[in-house]
Biopython code that builds the backbone (N, CA, C, O; Angstrom):
import numpy as np
from Bio.PDB.StructureBuilder import StructureBuilder

atoms = [
    (1, "MET", "N", (-20.972, -5.332, -1.475)),
    (1, "MET", "CA", (-19.579, -5.493, -0.705)),
    (1, "MET", "C", (-17.903, -5.299, -1.139)),
    (1, "MET", "O", (-17.389, -6.189, -1.816)),
    (2, "ALA", "N", (-17.326, -4.455, -0.843)),
    (2, "ALA", "CA", (-16.068, -4.488, -0.542)),
    (2, "ALA", "C", (-15.133, -5.398, -1.453)),
    (2, "ALA", "O", (-15.489, -6.525, -1.109)),
    (3, "SER", "N", (-14.044, -5.578, -2.510)),
    (3, "SER", "CA", (-13.239, -6.105, -2.682)),
    (3, "SER", "C", (-12.221, -6.050, -1.822)),
    (3, "SER", "O", (-12.148, -4.944, -1.288)),
    (4, "THR", "N", (-11.341, -6.874, -1.452)),
    (4, "THR", "CA", (-10.007, -6.833, -1.067)),
    (4, "THR", "C", (-8.819, -7.254, -2.423)),
    (4, "THR", "O", (-8.680, -8.062, -3.341)),
    (5, "VAL", "N", (-8.069, -5.954, -1.716)),
    (5, "VAL", "CA", (-7.155, -5.705, -2.933)),
    (5, "VAL", "C", (-5.500, -5.649, -1.958)),
    (5, "VAL", "O", (-5.494, -5.308, -0.775)),
    (6, "VAL", "N", (-4.374, -5.992, -2.616)),
    (6, "VAL", "CA", (-3.353, -5.350, -2.254)),
    (6, "VAL", "C", (-2.815, -3.943, -3.156)),
    (6, "VAL", "O", (-3.059, -3.853, -4.359)),
    (7, "VAL", "N", (-2.604, -3.646, -2.946)),
    (7, "VAL", "CA", (-1.264, -2.089, -3.346)),
    (7, "VAL", "C", (0.506, -1.941, -3.381)),
    (7, "VAL", "O", (1.228, -1.471, -2.501)),
    (8, "LEU", "N", (0.764, -2.323, -4.266)),
    (8, "LEU", "CA", (2.832, -2.779, -4.026)),
    (8, "LEU", "C", (2.898, -1.094, -4.421)),
    (8, "LEU", "O", (2.148, -0.396, -5.105)),
    (9, "CYS", "N", (4.070, -0.809, -3.711)),
    (9, "CYS", "CA", (4.503, 0.402, -3.354)),
    (9, "CYS", "C", (5.888, 0.848, -3.097)),
    (9, "CYS", "O", (6.264, 0.578, -1.956)),
    (10, "THR", "N", (6.641, 1.378, -3.747)),
    (10, "THR", "CA", (8.438, 1.031, -3.782)),
    (10, "THR", "C", (8.641, 2.489, -3.084)),
    (10, "THR", "O", (8.115, 3.563, -3.379)),
    (11, "CYS", "N", (9.395, 2.233, -2.259)),
    (11, "CYS", "CA", (9.913, 3.882, -1.561)),
    (11, "CYS", "C", (11.466, 3.863, -1.516)),
    (11, "CYS", "O", (12.239, 2.940, -1.772)),
    (12, "PRO", "N", (11.720, 5.204, -1.101)),
    (12, "PRO", "CA", (13.330, 4.610, -0.986)),
    (12, "PRO", "C", (14.103, 3.612, 0.661)),
    (12, "PRO", "O", (15.117, 2.915, 0.637)),
    (13, "ASP", "N", (13.595, 3.767, 1.360)),
    (13, "ASP", "CA", (14.272, 3.738, 3.037)),
    (13, "ASP", "C", (13.189, 3.171, 3.373)),
    (13, "ASP", "O", (12.089, 3.399, 2.870)),
    (14, "PRO", "N", (13.491, 2.198, 4.468)),
    (14, "PRO", "CA", (12.686, 1.854, 5.698)),
    (14, "PRO", "C", (12.471, 2.848, 6.604)),
    (14, "PRO", "O", (11.634, 2.478, 7.427)),
    (15, "GLU", "N", (12.897, 4.033, 6.820)),
    (15, "GLU", "CA", (11.921, 4.693, 7.748)),
    (15, "GLU", "C", (10.761, 5.283, 7.269)),
    (15, "GLU", "O", (9.777, 5.527, 7.967)),
    (16, "THR", "N", (10.928, 5.649, 5.405)),
    (16, "THR", "CA", (9.737, 6.935, 4.528)),
    (16, "THR", "C", (8.575, 5.463, 4.784)),
    (16, "THR", "O", (7.389, 5.493, 5.113)),
    (17, "GLY", "N", (9.752, 3.870, 4.386)),
    (17, "GLY", "CA", (8.553, 2.890, 4.104)),
    (17, "GLY", "C", (7.453, 2.968, 5.410)),
    (17, "GLY", "O", (6.259, 2.971, 5.112)),
    (18, "ARG", "N", (7.863, 3.035, 6.950)),
    (18, "ARG", "CA", (7.489, 2.903, 7.986)),
    (18, "ARG", "C", (6.640, 4.266, 8.142)),
    (18, "ARG", "O", (5.412, 4.183, 8.170)),
    (19, "ARG", "N", (7.034, 5.041, 8.206)),
    (19, "ARG", "CA", (5.845, 6.223, 7.971)),
    (19, "ARG", "C", (4.665, 6.475, 6.935)),
    (19, "ARG", "O", (3.562, 6.922, 7.249)),
    (20, "LEU", "N", (5.099, 6.091, 5.545)),
    (20, "LEU", "CA", (3.762, 5.810, 5.270)),
    (20, "LEU", "C", (3.162, 5.050, 5.346)),
    (20, "LEU", "O", (2.021, 5.317, 4.968)),
    (21, "ALA", "N", (3.362, 3.711, 5.808)),
    (21, "ALA", "CA", (2.611, 2.572, 6.055)),
    (21, "ALA", "C", (2.475, 2.631, 7.519)),
    (21, "ALA", "O", (2.526, 1.656, 8.269)),
    (22, "GLU", "N", (2.337, 3.584, 7.786)),
    (22, "GLU", "CA", (1.590, 3.873, 9.826)),
    (22, "GLU", "C", (0.437, 5.142, 9.695)),
    (22, "GLU", "O", (-0.526, 5.272, 10.451)),
    (23, "SER", "N", (0.918, 6.411, 8.078)),
    (23, "SER", "CA", (-0.039, 6.956, 7.955)),
    (23, "SER", "C", (-0.912, 6.156, 8.018)),
    (23, "SER", "O", (-1.500, 6.010, 9.089)),
    (24, "LEU", "N", (-1.377, 5.141, 6.505)),
    (24, "LEU", "CA", (-2.370, 3.853, 5.832)),
    (24, "LEU", "C", (-2.640, 3.967, 6.819)),
    (24, "LEU", "O", (-2.366, 5.106, 7.198)),
    (25, "VAL", "N", (-3.129, 3.305, 7.648)),
    (25, "VAL", "CA", (-3.216, 2.550, 8.819)),
    (25, "VAL", "C", (-4.097, 2.533, 10.003)),
    (25, "VAL", "O", (-5.074, 1.949, 10.472)),
    (26, "GLY", "N", (-2.800, 3.975, 10.371)),
    (26, "GLY", "CA", (-3.319, 5.075, 11.105)),
    (26, "GLY", "C", (-4.699, 5.658, 10.774)),
    (26, "GLY", "O", (-5.511, 5.796, 11.689)),
    (27, "ASP", "N", (-5.070, 6.075, 9.278)),
    (27, "ASP", "CA", (-6.061, 6.722, 8.927)),
    (27, "ASP", "C", (-6.789, 5.437, 8.164)),
    (27, "ASP", "O", (-7.674, 5.457, 7.309)),
    (28, "ARG", "N", (-6.458, 4.896, 8.461)),
    (28, "ARG", "CA", (-7.534, 3.098, 8.030)),
    (28, "ARG", "C", (-8.081, 3.142, 6.767)),
    (28, "ARG", "O", (-9.224, 2.888, 6.387)),
    (29, "LEU", "N", (-6.891, 3.576, 6.048)),
    (29, "LEU", "CA", (-6.729, 3.511, 4.614)),
    (29, "LEU", "C", (-6.276, 1.914, 4.057)),
    (29, "LEU", "O", (-6.532, 1.313, 3.013)),
    (30, "ALA", "N", (-5.608, 1.607, 5.087)),
    (30, "ALA", "CA", (-5.106, 0.039, 4.834)),
    (30, "ALA", "C", (-4.718, -0.827, 6.594)),
    (30, "ALA", "O", (-3.828, -0.444, 7.353)),
    (31, "ALA", "N", (-5.721, -2.078, 6.873)),
    (31, "ALA", "CA", (-5.710, -2.617, 7.393)),
    (31, "ALA", "C", (-4.415, -3.336, 8.294)),
    (31, "ALA", "O", (-4.357, -3.622, 9.489)),
    (32, "CYS", "N", (-3.037, -3.555, 6.776)),
    (32, "CYS", "CA", (-1.543, -4.132, 7.397)),
    (32, "CYS", "C", (-1.233, -3.326, 6.034)),
    (32, "CYS", "O", (-1.877, -2.630, 5.249)),
    (33, "VAL", "N", (0.399, -3.894, 6.196)),
    (33, "VAL", "CA", (1.071, -2.547, 5.303)),
    (33, "VAL", "C", (2.392, -3.128, 5.590)),
    (33, "VAL", "O", (3.190, -2.645, 6.394)),
    (34, "ASN", "N", (2.579, -4.174, 4.904)),
    (34, "ASN", "CA", (4.468, -5.518, 4.588)),
    (34, "ASN", "C", (5.087, -4.402, 4.344)),
    (34, "ASN", "O", (4.742, -3.403, 3.712)),
    (35, "LEU", "N", (6.465, -4.789, 5.160)),
    (35, "LEU", "CA", (7.343, -3.167, 3.914)),
    (35, "LEU", "C", (8.474, -4.427, 4.765)),
    (35, "LEU", "O", (8.613, -4.816, 5.925)),
    (36, "ILE", "N", (9.446, -4.896, 2.741)),
    (36, "ILE", "CA", (9.844, -5.918, 2.195)),
    (36, "ILE", "C", (11.146, -5.348, 2.100)),
    (36, "ILE", "O", (11.147, -4.666, 1.076)),
    (37, "PRO", "N", (12.154, -5.298, 2.612)),
    (37, "PRO", "CA", (13.514, -4.824, 2.273)),
    (37, "PRO", "C", (14.963, -5.167, 1.922)),
    (37, "PRO", "O", (15.616, -6.159, 2.247)),
    (38, "GLY", "N", (15.322, -4.079, 1.157)),
    (38, "GLY", "CA", (16.003, -5.220, 0.614)),
    (38, "GLY", "C", (16.025, -5.490, -0.884)),
    (38, "GLY", "O", (16.899, -6.279, -1.244)),
    (39, "LEU", "N", (15.026, -4.856, -2.069)),
    (39, "LEU", "CA", (14.997, -4.498, -2.764)),
    (39, "LEU", "C", (15.856, -4.071, -3.431)),
    (39, "LEU", "O", (16.667, -3.310, -2.903)),
    (40, "THR", "N", (16.045, -4.598, -5.594)),
    (40, "THR", "CA", (16.897, -3.557, -5.767)),
    (40, "THR", "C", (16.488, -3.712, -6.978)),
    (40, "THR", "O", (16.569, -4.749, -7.637)),
    (41, "SER", "N", (16.020, -2.652, -7.321)),
    (41, "SER", "CA", (14.984, -1.836, -8.226)),
    (41, "SER", "C", (15.784, -1.479, -9.589)),
    (41, "SER", "O", (16.876, -0.981, -9.315)),
    (42, "ILE", "N", (15.583, -1.577, -10.781)),
    (42, "ILE", "CA", (16.751, -1.677, -11.921)),
    (42, "ILE", "C", (15.025, -0.687, -12.938)),
    (42, "ILE", "O", (13.897, -1.165, -13.066)),
    (43, "TYR", "N", (15.323, 0.126, -13.231)),
    (43, "TYR", "CA", (14.422, 0.915, -14.385)),
    (43, "TYR", "C", (15.062, 2.078, -14.755)),
    (43, "TYR", "O", (16.043, 2.568, -14.196)),
    (44, "LEU", "N", (14.175, 2.719, -16.205)),
    (44, "LEU", "CA", (14.787, 3.284, -17.203)),
    (44, "LEU", "C", (14.107, 4.964, -15.980)),
    (44, "LEU", "O", (13.176, 5.057, -15.181)),
    (45, "TRP", "N", (14.835, 5.646, -16.307)),
    (45, "TRP", "CA", (13.972, 7.325, -15.195)),
    (45, "TRP", "C", (15.061, 8.314, -16.318)),
    (45, "TRP", "O", (16.286, 8.377, -16.419)),
    (46, "GLU", "N", (13.962, 8.978, -17.023)),
    (46, "GLU", "CA", (14.839, 10.978, -18.193)),
    (46, "GLU", "C", (15.574, 9.593, -18.872)),
    (46, "GLU", "O", (16.622, 9.617, -18.226)),
    (47, "GLY", "N", (15.667, 8.645, -19.583)),
    (47, "GLY", "CA", (16.119, 8.001, -20.426)),
    (47, "GLY", "C", (17.146, 7.504, -20.160)),
    (47, "GLY", "O", (17.499, 7.019, -21.234)),
    (48, "ARG", "N", (18.393, 7.139, -18.959)),
    (48, "ARG", "CA", (18.984, 6.175, -18.383)),
    (48, "ARG", "C", (18.516, 5.271, -17.299)),
    (48, "ARG", "O", (17.489, 5.408, -16.634)),
    (49, "ILE", "N", (19.634, 4.090, -17.188)),
    (49, "ILE", "CA", (18.604, 3.054, -16.507)),
    (49, "ILE", "C", (19.423, 3.643, -15.174)),
    (49, "ILE", "O", (20.525, 4.144, -14.951)),
    (50, "GLN", "N", (18.409, 3.337, -14.538)),
    (50, "GLN", "CA", (19.102, 3.241, -12.940)),
    (50, "GLN", "C", (18.888, 1.865, -11.300)),
    (50, "GLN", "O", (18.010, 1.029, -11.087)),
    (51, "THR", "N", (19.544, 2.062, -10.880)),
    (51, "THR", "CA", (19.361, 0.754, -9.899)),
    (51, "THR", "C", (19.646, 1.347, -9.119)),
    (51, "THR", "O", (20.573, 2.147, -9.245)),
    (52, "GLU", "N", (18.764, 1.156, -7.651)),
    (52, "GLU", "CA", (18.246, 1.820, -6.498)),
    (52, "GLU", "C", (18.337, 0.504, -5.538)),
    (52, "GLU", "O", (18.133, -0.686, -5.781)),
    (53, "ALA", "N", (18.648, 1.056, -4.586)),
    (53, "ALA", "CA", (18.041, 0.289, -3.542)),
    (53, "ALA", "C", (16.481, 0.614, -3.040)),
    (53, "ALA", "O", (16.143, 1.774, -2.807)),
    (54, "GLU", "N", (15.464, -0.626, -2.878)),
    (54, "GLU", "CA", (14.308, 0.117, -1.590)),
    (54, "GLU", "C", (13.840, -0.410, -1.057)),
    (54, "GLU", "O", (14.355, -1.472, -0.707)),
    (55, "VAL", "N", (11.672, 0.168, -0.309)),
    (55, "VAL", "CA", (11.356, -0.985, 0.094)),
    (55, "VAL", "C", (10.616, -1.202, -0.973)),
    (55, "VAL", "O", (10.446, -0.481, -1.956)),
    (56, "LEU", "N", (9.834, -3.090, -0.512)),
    (56, "LEU", "CA", (8.871, -2.957, -1.174)),
    (56, "LEU", "C", (6.986, -2.929, 0.057)),
    (56, "LEU", "O", (6.756, -3.572, 1.081)),
    (57, "LEU", "N", (6.502, -2.393, -0.341)),
    (57, "LEU", "CA", (5.129, -2.110, 0.336)),
    (57, "LEU", "C", (4.037, -3.013, -0.414)),
    (57, "LEU", "O", (3.834, -3.195, -1.614)),
    (58, "LEU", "N", (3.404, -3.515, 0.745)),
    (58, "LEU", "CA", (2.670, -4.518, 0.297)),
    (58, "LEU", "C", (1.144, -4.413, 1.371)),
    (58, "LEU", "O", (0.704, -5.188, 2.221)),
    (59, "ILE", "N", (0.556, -2.840, 0.757)),
    (59, "ILE", "CA", (-1.238, -2.725, 1.633)),
    (59, "ILE", "C", (-2.096, -3.300, 0.561)),
    (59, "ILE", "O", (-2.384, -3.360, -0.634)),
    (60, "LYS", "N", (-2.409, -3.856, 2.329)),
    (60, "LYS", "CA", (-3.835, -4.484, 1.818)),
    (60, "LYS", "C", (-4.835, -3.852, 2.203)),
    (60, "LYS", "O", (-4.626, -3.616, 3.393)),
    (61, "THR", "N", (-6.009, -3.345, 1.846)),
    (61, "THR", "CA", (-7.487, -2.647, 1.891)),
    (61, "THR", "C", (-8.732, -3.125, 0.904)),
    (61, "THR", "O", (-8.676, -4.204, 0.313)),
    (62, "THR", "N", (-9.522, -2.493, 0.819)),
    (62, "THR", "CA", (-10.063, -2.996, 0.095)),
    (62, "THR", "C", (-10.595, -1.897, -1.058)),
    (62, "THR", "O", (-10.729, -0.757, -0.612)),
    (63, "ASP", "N", (-10.989, -2.120, -2.802)),
    (63, "ASP", "CA", (-11.271, -0.942, -4.059)),
    (63, "ASP", "C", (-11.510, 0.611, -3.055)),
    (63, "ASP", "O", (-10.548, 1.375, -2.979)),
    (64, "GLU", "N", (-13.025, 1.029, -2.223)),
    (64, "GLU", "CA", (-13.627, 0.989, -2.069)),
    (64, "GLU", "C", (-13.026, 2.462, -0.973)),
    (64, "GLU", "O", (-13.595, 3.507, -0.657)),
    (65, "ARG", "N", (-11.582, 1.882, -0.624)),
    (65, "ARG", "CA", (-10.919, 2.657, 0.443)),
    (65, "ARG", "C", (-9.687, 2.981, -1.378)),
    (65, "ARG", "O", (-9.167, 4.086, -1.535)),
    (66, "LEU", "N", (-9.566, 2.331, -1.985)),
    (66, "LEU", "CA", (-8.125, 2.545, -3.185)),
    (66, "LEU", "C", (-8.141, 3.638, -3.516)),
    (66, "LEU", "O", (-7.009, 4.065, -3.290)),
    (67, "ASP", "N", (-9.227, 5.027, -4.268)),
    (67, "ASP", "CA", (-8.585, 6.441, -4.083)),
    (67, "ASP", "C", (-8.181, 6.839, -3.746)),
    (67, "ASP", "O", (-7.152, 7.420, -4.091)),
    (68, "ALA", "N", (-9.123, 6.782, -2.111)),
    (68, "ALA", "CA", (-8.520, 7.474, -0.852)),
    (68, "ALA", "C", (-6.723, 7.444, -0.239)),
    (68, "ALA", "O", (-5.900, 8.290, 0.110)),
    (69, "LEU", "N", (-6.780, 5.606, -0.403)),
    (69, "LEU", "CA", (-4.919, 5.423, -0.461)),
    (69, "LEU", "C", (-4.867, 5.920, -1.205)),
    (69, "LEU", "O", (-5.179, 7.085, -0.957)),
    (70, "ILE", "N", (-4.546, 5.713, -2.479)),
    (70, "ILE", "CA", (-3.290, 6.394, -3.599)),
    (70, "ILE", "C", (-3.729, 7.941, -3.680)),
    (70, "ILE", "O", (-3.501, 8.405, -4.797)),
    (71, "ALA", "N", (-4.290, 8.834, -2.797)),
    (71, "ALA", "CA", (-4.297, 10.144, -2.872)),
    (71, "ALA", "C", (-3.078, 10.348, -1.625)),
    (71, "ALA", "O", (-2.041, 10.994, -1.775)),
    (72, "ARG", "N", (-3.483, 9.649, -0.418)),
    (72, "ARG", "CA", (-2.514, 9.961, 0.584)),
    (72, "ARG", "C", (-0.985, 9.749, 0.129)),
    (72, "ARG", "O", (-0.069, 10.564, 0.025)),
    (73, "LEU", "N", (-1.066, 7.611, -0.232)),
    (73, "LEU", "CA", (-0.120, 7.808, -1.005)),
    (73, "LEU", "C", (1.013, 8.764, -1.327)),
    (73, "LEU", "O", (2.152, 8.764, -0.861)),
    (74, "ARG", "N", (0.156, 10.044, -2.725)),
    (74, "ARG", "CA", (0.616, 10.469, -3.498)),
    (74, "ARG", "C", (0.788, 12.398, -2.387)),
    (74, "ARG", "O", (1.191, 13.520, -2.693)),
    (75, "ALA", "N", (0.593, 12.183, -1.958)),
    (75, "ALA", "CA", (0.574, 13.293, -0.907)),
    (75, "ALA", "C", (2.094, 13.239, -0.923)),
    (75, "ALA", "O", (2.943, 13.739, -1.662)),
    (76, "LEU", "N", (2.162, 12.071, 0.680)),
    (76, "LEU", "CA", (3.221, 11.877, 1.796)),
    (76, "LEU", "C", (4.389, 11.208, 0.401)),
    (76, "LEU", "O", (5.506, 11.712, 0.285)),
    (77, "HIS", "N", (4.039, 10.340, -0.319)),
    (77, "HIS", "CA", (5.549, 10.284, -1.330)),
    (77, "HIS", "C", (6.713, 10.851, -2.023)),
    (77, "HIS", "O", (6.621, 11.468, -3.084)),
    (78, "PRO", "N", (8.058, 10.577, -1.257)),
    (78, "PRO", "CA", (9.044, 11.317, -1.623)),
    (78, "PRO", "C", (9.037, 11.064, -3.529)),
    (78, "PRO", "O", (9.285, 12.114, -4.122)),
    (79, "TYR", "N", (8.855, 10.165, -4.204)),
    (79, "TYR", "CA", (9.626, 10.446, -5.770)),
    (79, "TYR", "C", (8.656, 10.960, -6.774)),
    (79, "TYR", "O", (7.514, 10.580, -6.517)),
    (80, "GLN", "N", (8.736, 11.603, -7.692)),
    (80, "GLN", "CA", (7.930, 12.430, -8.074)),
    (80, "GLN", "C", (7.019, 11.383, -9.056)),
    (80, "GLN", "O", (6.180, 12.050, -9.661)),
    (81, "VAL", "N", (6.968, 10.464, -9.268)),
    (81, "VAL", "CA", (6.692, 9.318, -9.815)),
    (81, "VAL", "C", (6.707, 8.345, -8.861)),
    (81, "VAL", "O", (7.828, 7.863, -8.695)),
    (82, "PRO", "N", (5.694, 7.816, -8.062)),
    (82, "PRO", "CA", (5.571, 6.731, -7.051)),
    (82, "PRO", "C", (5.288, 4.966, -7.537)),
    (82, "PRO", "O", (4.266, 5.060, -8.216)),
    (83, "GLU", "N", (5.498, 4.180, -7.526)),
    (83, "GLU", "CA", (4.659, 2.808, -7.731)),
    (83, "GLU", "C", (3.913, 2.648, -7.188)),
    (83, "GLU", "O", (3.947, 2.034, -6.122)),
    (84, "ILE", "N", (2.874, 3.167, -7.736)),
    (84, "ILE", "CA", (1.411, 2.752, -7.302)),
    (84, "ILE", "C", (0.325, 1.807, -7.836)),
    (84, "ILE", "O", (-0.595, 2.295, -8.492)),
    (85, "ILE", "N", (0.386, 0.106, -7.529)),
    (85, "ILE", "CA", (-0.354, -0.835, -8.882)),
    (85, "ILE", "C", (-0.881, -1.564, -7.864)),
    (85, "ILE", "O", (-0.214, -2.085, -6.970)),
    (86, "ALA", "N", (-2.691, -1.639, -8.038)),
    (86, "ALA", "CA", (-3.403, -2.565, -7.434)),
    (86, "ALA", "C", (-3.934, -3.738, -8.078)),
    (86, "ALA", "O", (-4.344, -3.934, -9.223)),
    (87, "LEU", "N", (-3.796, -4.674, -6.774)),
    (87, "LEU", "CA", (-4.032, -6.500, -7.877)),
    (87, "LEU", "C", (-5.047, -6.930, -6.901)),
    (87, "LEU", "O", (-5.092, -7.036, -5.676)),
    (88, "PRO", "N", (-5.774, -7.121, -7.801)),
    (88, "PRO", "CA", (-7.282, -8.177, -7.178)),
    (88, "PRO", "C", (-7.088, -8.787, -5.814)),
    (88, "PRO", "O", (-5.926, -9.171, -5.943)),
    (89, "ILE", "N", (-7.333, -9.028, -4.967)),
    (89, "ILE", "CA", (-6.832, -10.686, -4.196)),
    (89, "ILE", "C", (-8.171, -11.366, -4.690)),
    (89, "ILE", "O", (-9.272, -10.824, -4.589)),
    (90, "VAL", "N", (-7.930, -12.737, -5.290)),
    (90, "VAL", "CA", (-8.676, -13.774, -6.597)),
    (90, "VAL", "C", (-9.451, -14.309, -5.457)),
    (90, "VAL", "O", (-10.666, -14.266, -5.263)),
    (91, "VAL", "N", (-8.078, -15.050, -4.422)),
    (91, "VAL", "CA", (-9.193, -15.826, -3.179)),
    (91, "VAL", "C", (-8.478, -15.905, -2.115)),
    (91, "VAL", "O", (-7.256, -15.836, -2.244)),
    (92, "GLY", "N", (-9.221, -16.113, -0.447)),
    (92, "GLY", "CA", (-8.096, -15.108, 0.974)),
    (92, "GLY", "C", (-8.469, -16.427, 1.297)),
    (92, "GLY", "O", (-8.878, -17.376, 0.628)),
    (93, "LEU", "N", (-8.160, -16.202, 2.810)),
    (93, "LEU", "CA", (-9.177, -17.009, 3.671)),
    (93, "LEU", "C", (-10.297, -16.247, 3.865)),
    (93, "LEU", "O", (-10.173, -15.033, 4.031)),
    (94, "PRO", "N", (-11.185, -16.681, 3.870)),
    (94, "PRO", "CA", (-12.628, -15.737, 4.086)),
    (94, "PRO", "C", (-12.365, -14.670, 5.761)),
    (94, "PRO", "O", (-12.374, -13.448, 5.906)),
    (95, "GLU", "N", (-12.184, -15.632, 6.637)),
    (95, "GLU", "CA", (-11.415, -14.389, 7.659)),
    (95, "GLU", "C", (-11.186, -13.492, 7.541)),
    (95, "GLU", "O", (-11.702, -12.481, 8.016)),
    (96, "TYR", "N", (-9.685, -13.716, 6.347)),
    (96, "TYR", "CA", (-8.814, -12.840, 6.648)),
    (96, "TYR", "C", (-9.061, -11.573, 5.951)),
    (96, "TYR", "O", (-8.519, -10.501, 6.222)),
    (97, "LEU", "N", (-10.177, -11.851, 4.764)),
    (97, "LEU", "CA", (-10.462, -10.752, 3.523)),
    (97, "LEU", "C", (-11.930, -9.809, 4.636)),
    (97, "LEU", "O", (-12.551, -8.804, 4.289)),
    (98, "ASP", "N", (-12.101, -10.664, 6.067)),
    (98, "ASP", "CA", (-13.579, -10.112, 6.691)),
    (98, "ASP", "C", (-12.373, -8.587, 7.463)),
    (98, "ASP", "O", (-12.346, -7.388, 7.186)),
    (99, "TRP", "N", (-11.723, -9.245, 8.252)),
    (99, "TRP", "CA", (-10.735, -8.376, 8.831)),
    (99, "TRP", "C", (-10.276, -6.907, 8.449)),
    (99, "TRP", "O", (-10.539, -5.846, 9.016)),
    (100, "VAL", "N", (-9.251, -7.245, 6.932)),
    (100, "VAL", "CA", (-8.739, -5.764, 5.775)),
    (100, "VAL", "C", (-10.549, -6.001, 5.562)),
    (100, "VAL", "O", (-10.545, -7.137, 5.089)),
    (101, "LYS", "N", (-11.420, -5.756, 5.608)),
    (101, "LYS", "CA", (-12.969, -5.001, 5.146)),
    (101, "LYS", "C", (-13.074, -4.117, 6.796)),
    (101, "LYS", "O", (-13.488, -2.960, 6.873)),
    (102, "THR", "N", (-12.742, -4.707, 7.679)),
    (102, "THR", "CA", (-13.770, -3.705, 9.014)),
    (102, "THR", "C", (-12.672, -3.057, 9.364)),
    (102, "THR", "O", (-12.632, -1.858, 9.641)),
    (103, "CYS", "N", (-11.408, -4.096, 9.367)),
    (103, "CYS", "CA", (-10.592, -2.391, 10.199)),
    (103, "CYS", "C", (-10.645, -1.241, 8.579)),
    (103, "CYS", "O", (-10.754, -0.238, 9.284)),
    (104, "VAL", "N", (-10.649, -1.024, 8.046)),
    (104, "VAL", "CA", (-10.343, 0.066, 6.901)),
    (104, "VAL", "C", (-12.184, 0.591, 6.796)),
    (104, "VAL", "O", (-12.686, 1.215, 5.861)),
    (105, "ASN", "N", (-12.812, 0.158, 7.916)),
    (105, "ASN", "CA", (-14.719, 0.864, 7.340)),
    (105, "ASN", "C", (-14.642, 1.748, 8.563)),
    (105, "ASN", "O", (-14.289, 1.604, 9.734)),
    (106, "ILE", "N", (-15.290, 3.079, 7.536)),
    (106, "ILE", "CA", (-15.281, 4.278, 8.278)),
    (106, "ILE", "C", (-15.979, 3.774, 9.613)),
    (106, "ILE", "O", (-15.424, 3.968, 10.694)),
    (107, "VAL", "N", (-17.208, 3.123, 9.526)),
    (107, "VAL", "CA", (-17.958, 2.959, 10.102)),
    (107, "VAL", "C", (-17.322, 1.747, 11.278)),
    (107, "VAL", "O", (-16.584, 0.788, 11.053)),
    (108, "GLU", "N", (-17.830, 2.144, 12.376)),
    (108, "GLU", "CA", (-16.829, 1.096, 13.812)),
    (108, "GLU", "C", (-18.400, -0.367, 13.789)),
    (108, "GLU", "O", (-19.592, -0.437, 14.088)),
    (109, "PRO", "N", (-17.305, -1.239, 13.231)),
    (109, "PRO", "CA", (-18.583, -2.588, 13.599)),
    (109, "PRO", "C", (-18.927, -2.713, 15.088)),
    (109, "PRO", "O", (-18.339, -2.435, 16.133)),
    (110, "GLY", "N", (-20.455, -3.393, 14.671)),
    (110, "GLY", "CA", (-21.109, -3.187, 16.069)),
    (110, "GLY", "C", (-20.643, -4.588, 16.707)),
    (110, "GLY", "O", (-19.793, -5.337, 16.224)),
    (111, "PRO", "N", (-21.698, -4.880, 18.418)),
    (111, "PRO", "CA", (-20.391, -5.959, 19.159)),
    (111, "PRO", "C", (-21.436, -7.065, 18.425)),
    (111, "PRO", "O", (-21.201, -8.271, 18.486)),
]
sb = StructureBuilder()
sb.init_structure("model")
sb.init_model(0)
sb.init_chain("A")
sb.init_seg("    ")
for serial, (resi, resn, name, xyz) in enumerate(atoms, 1):
    if name == "N":
        sb.init_residue(resn, " ", resi, " ")
    sb.init_atom(name, np.array(xyz, "f"), 0.0, 1.0, " ", f" {name:<3s}", serial, name[0])
structure = sb.get_structure()
């Protein structure tokens, strides 16, 4: 049985976030993607401290679809090294977790 995970991914702006989210949901790699605007990231890049406005994507999927999701994000993402971090969902409403699994399942559910 597949486990559900949340993937964190930052992107440079809402338009990029929407494009990535629609692709992941449309390709059934994610059941849902939340875009959280207004994020400020402070990080070390190429030896310098950087400060950038970003959008955080909260992506819900299963561990079975995770590799394909990561590959798709890497292919579409404008960053050289995008933040892609997967966290297991330890506890959740069973009906919601089942919905996530159904959405990303390659085989359509029966009647």
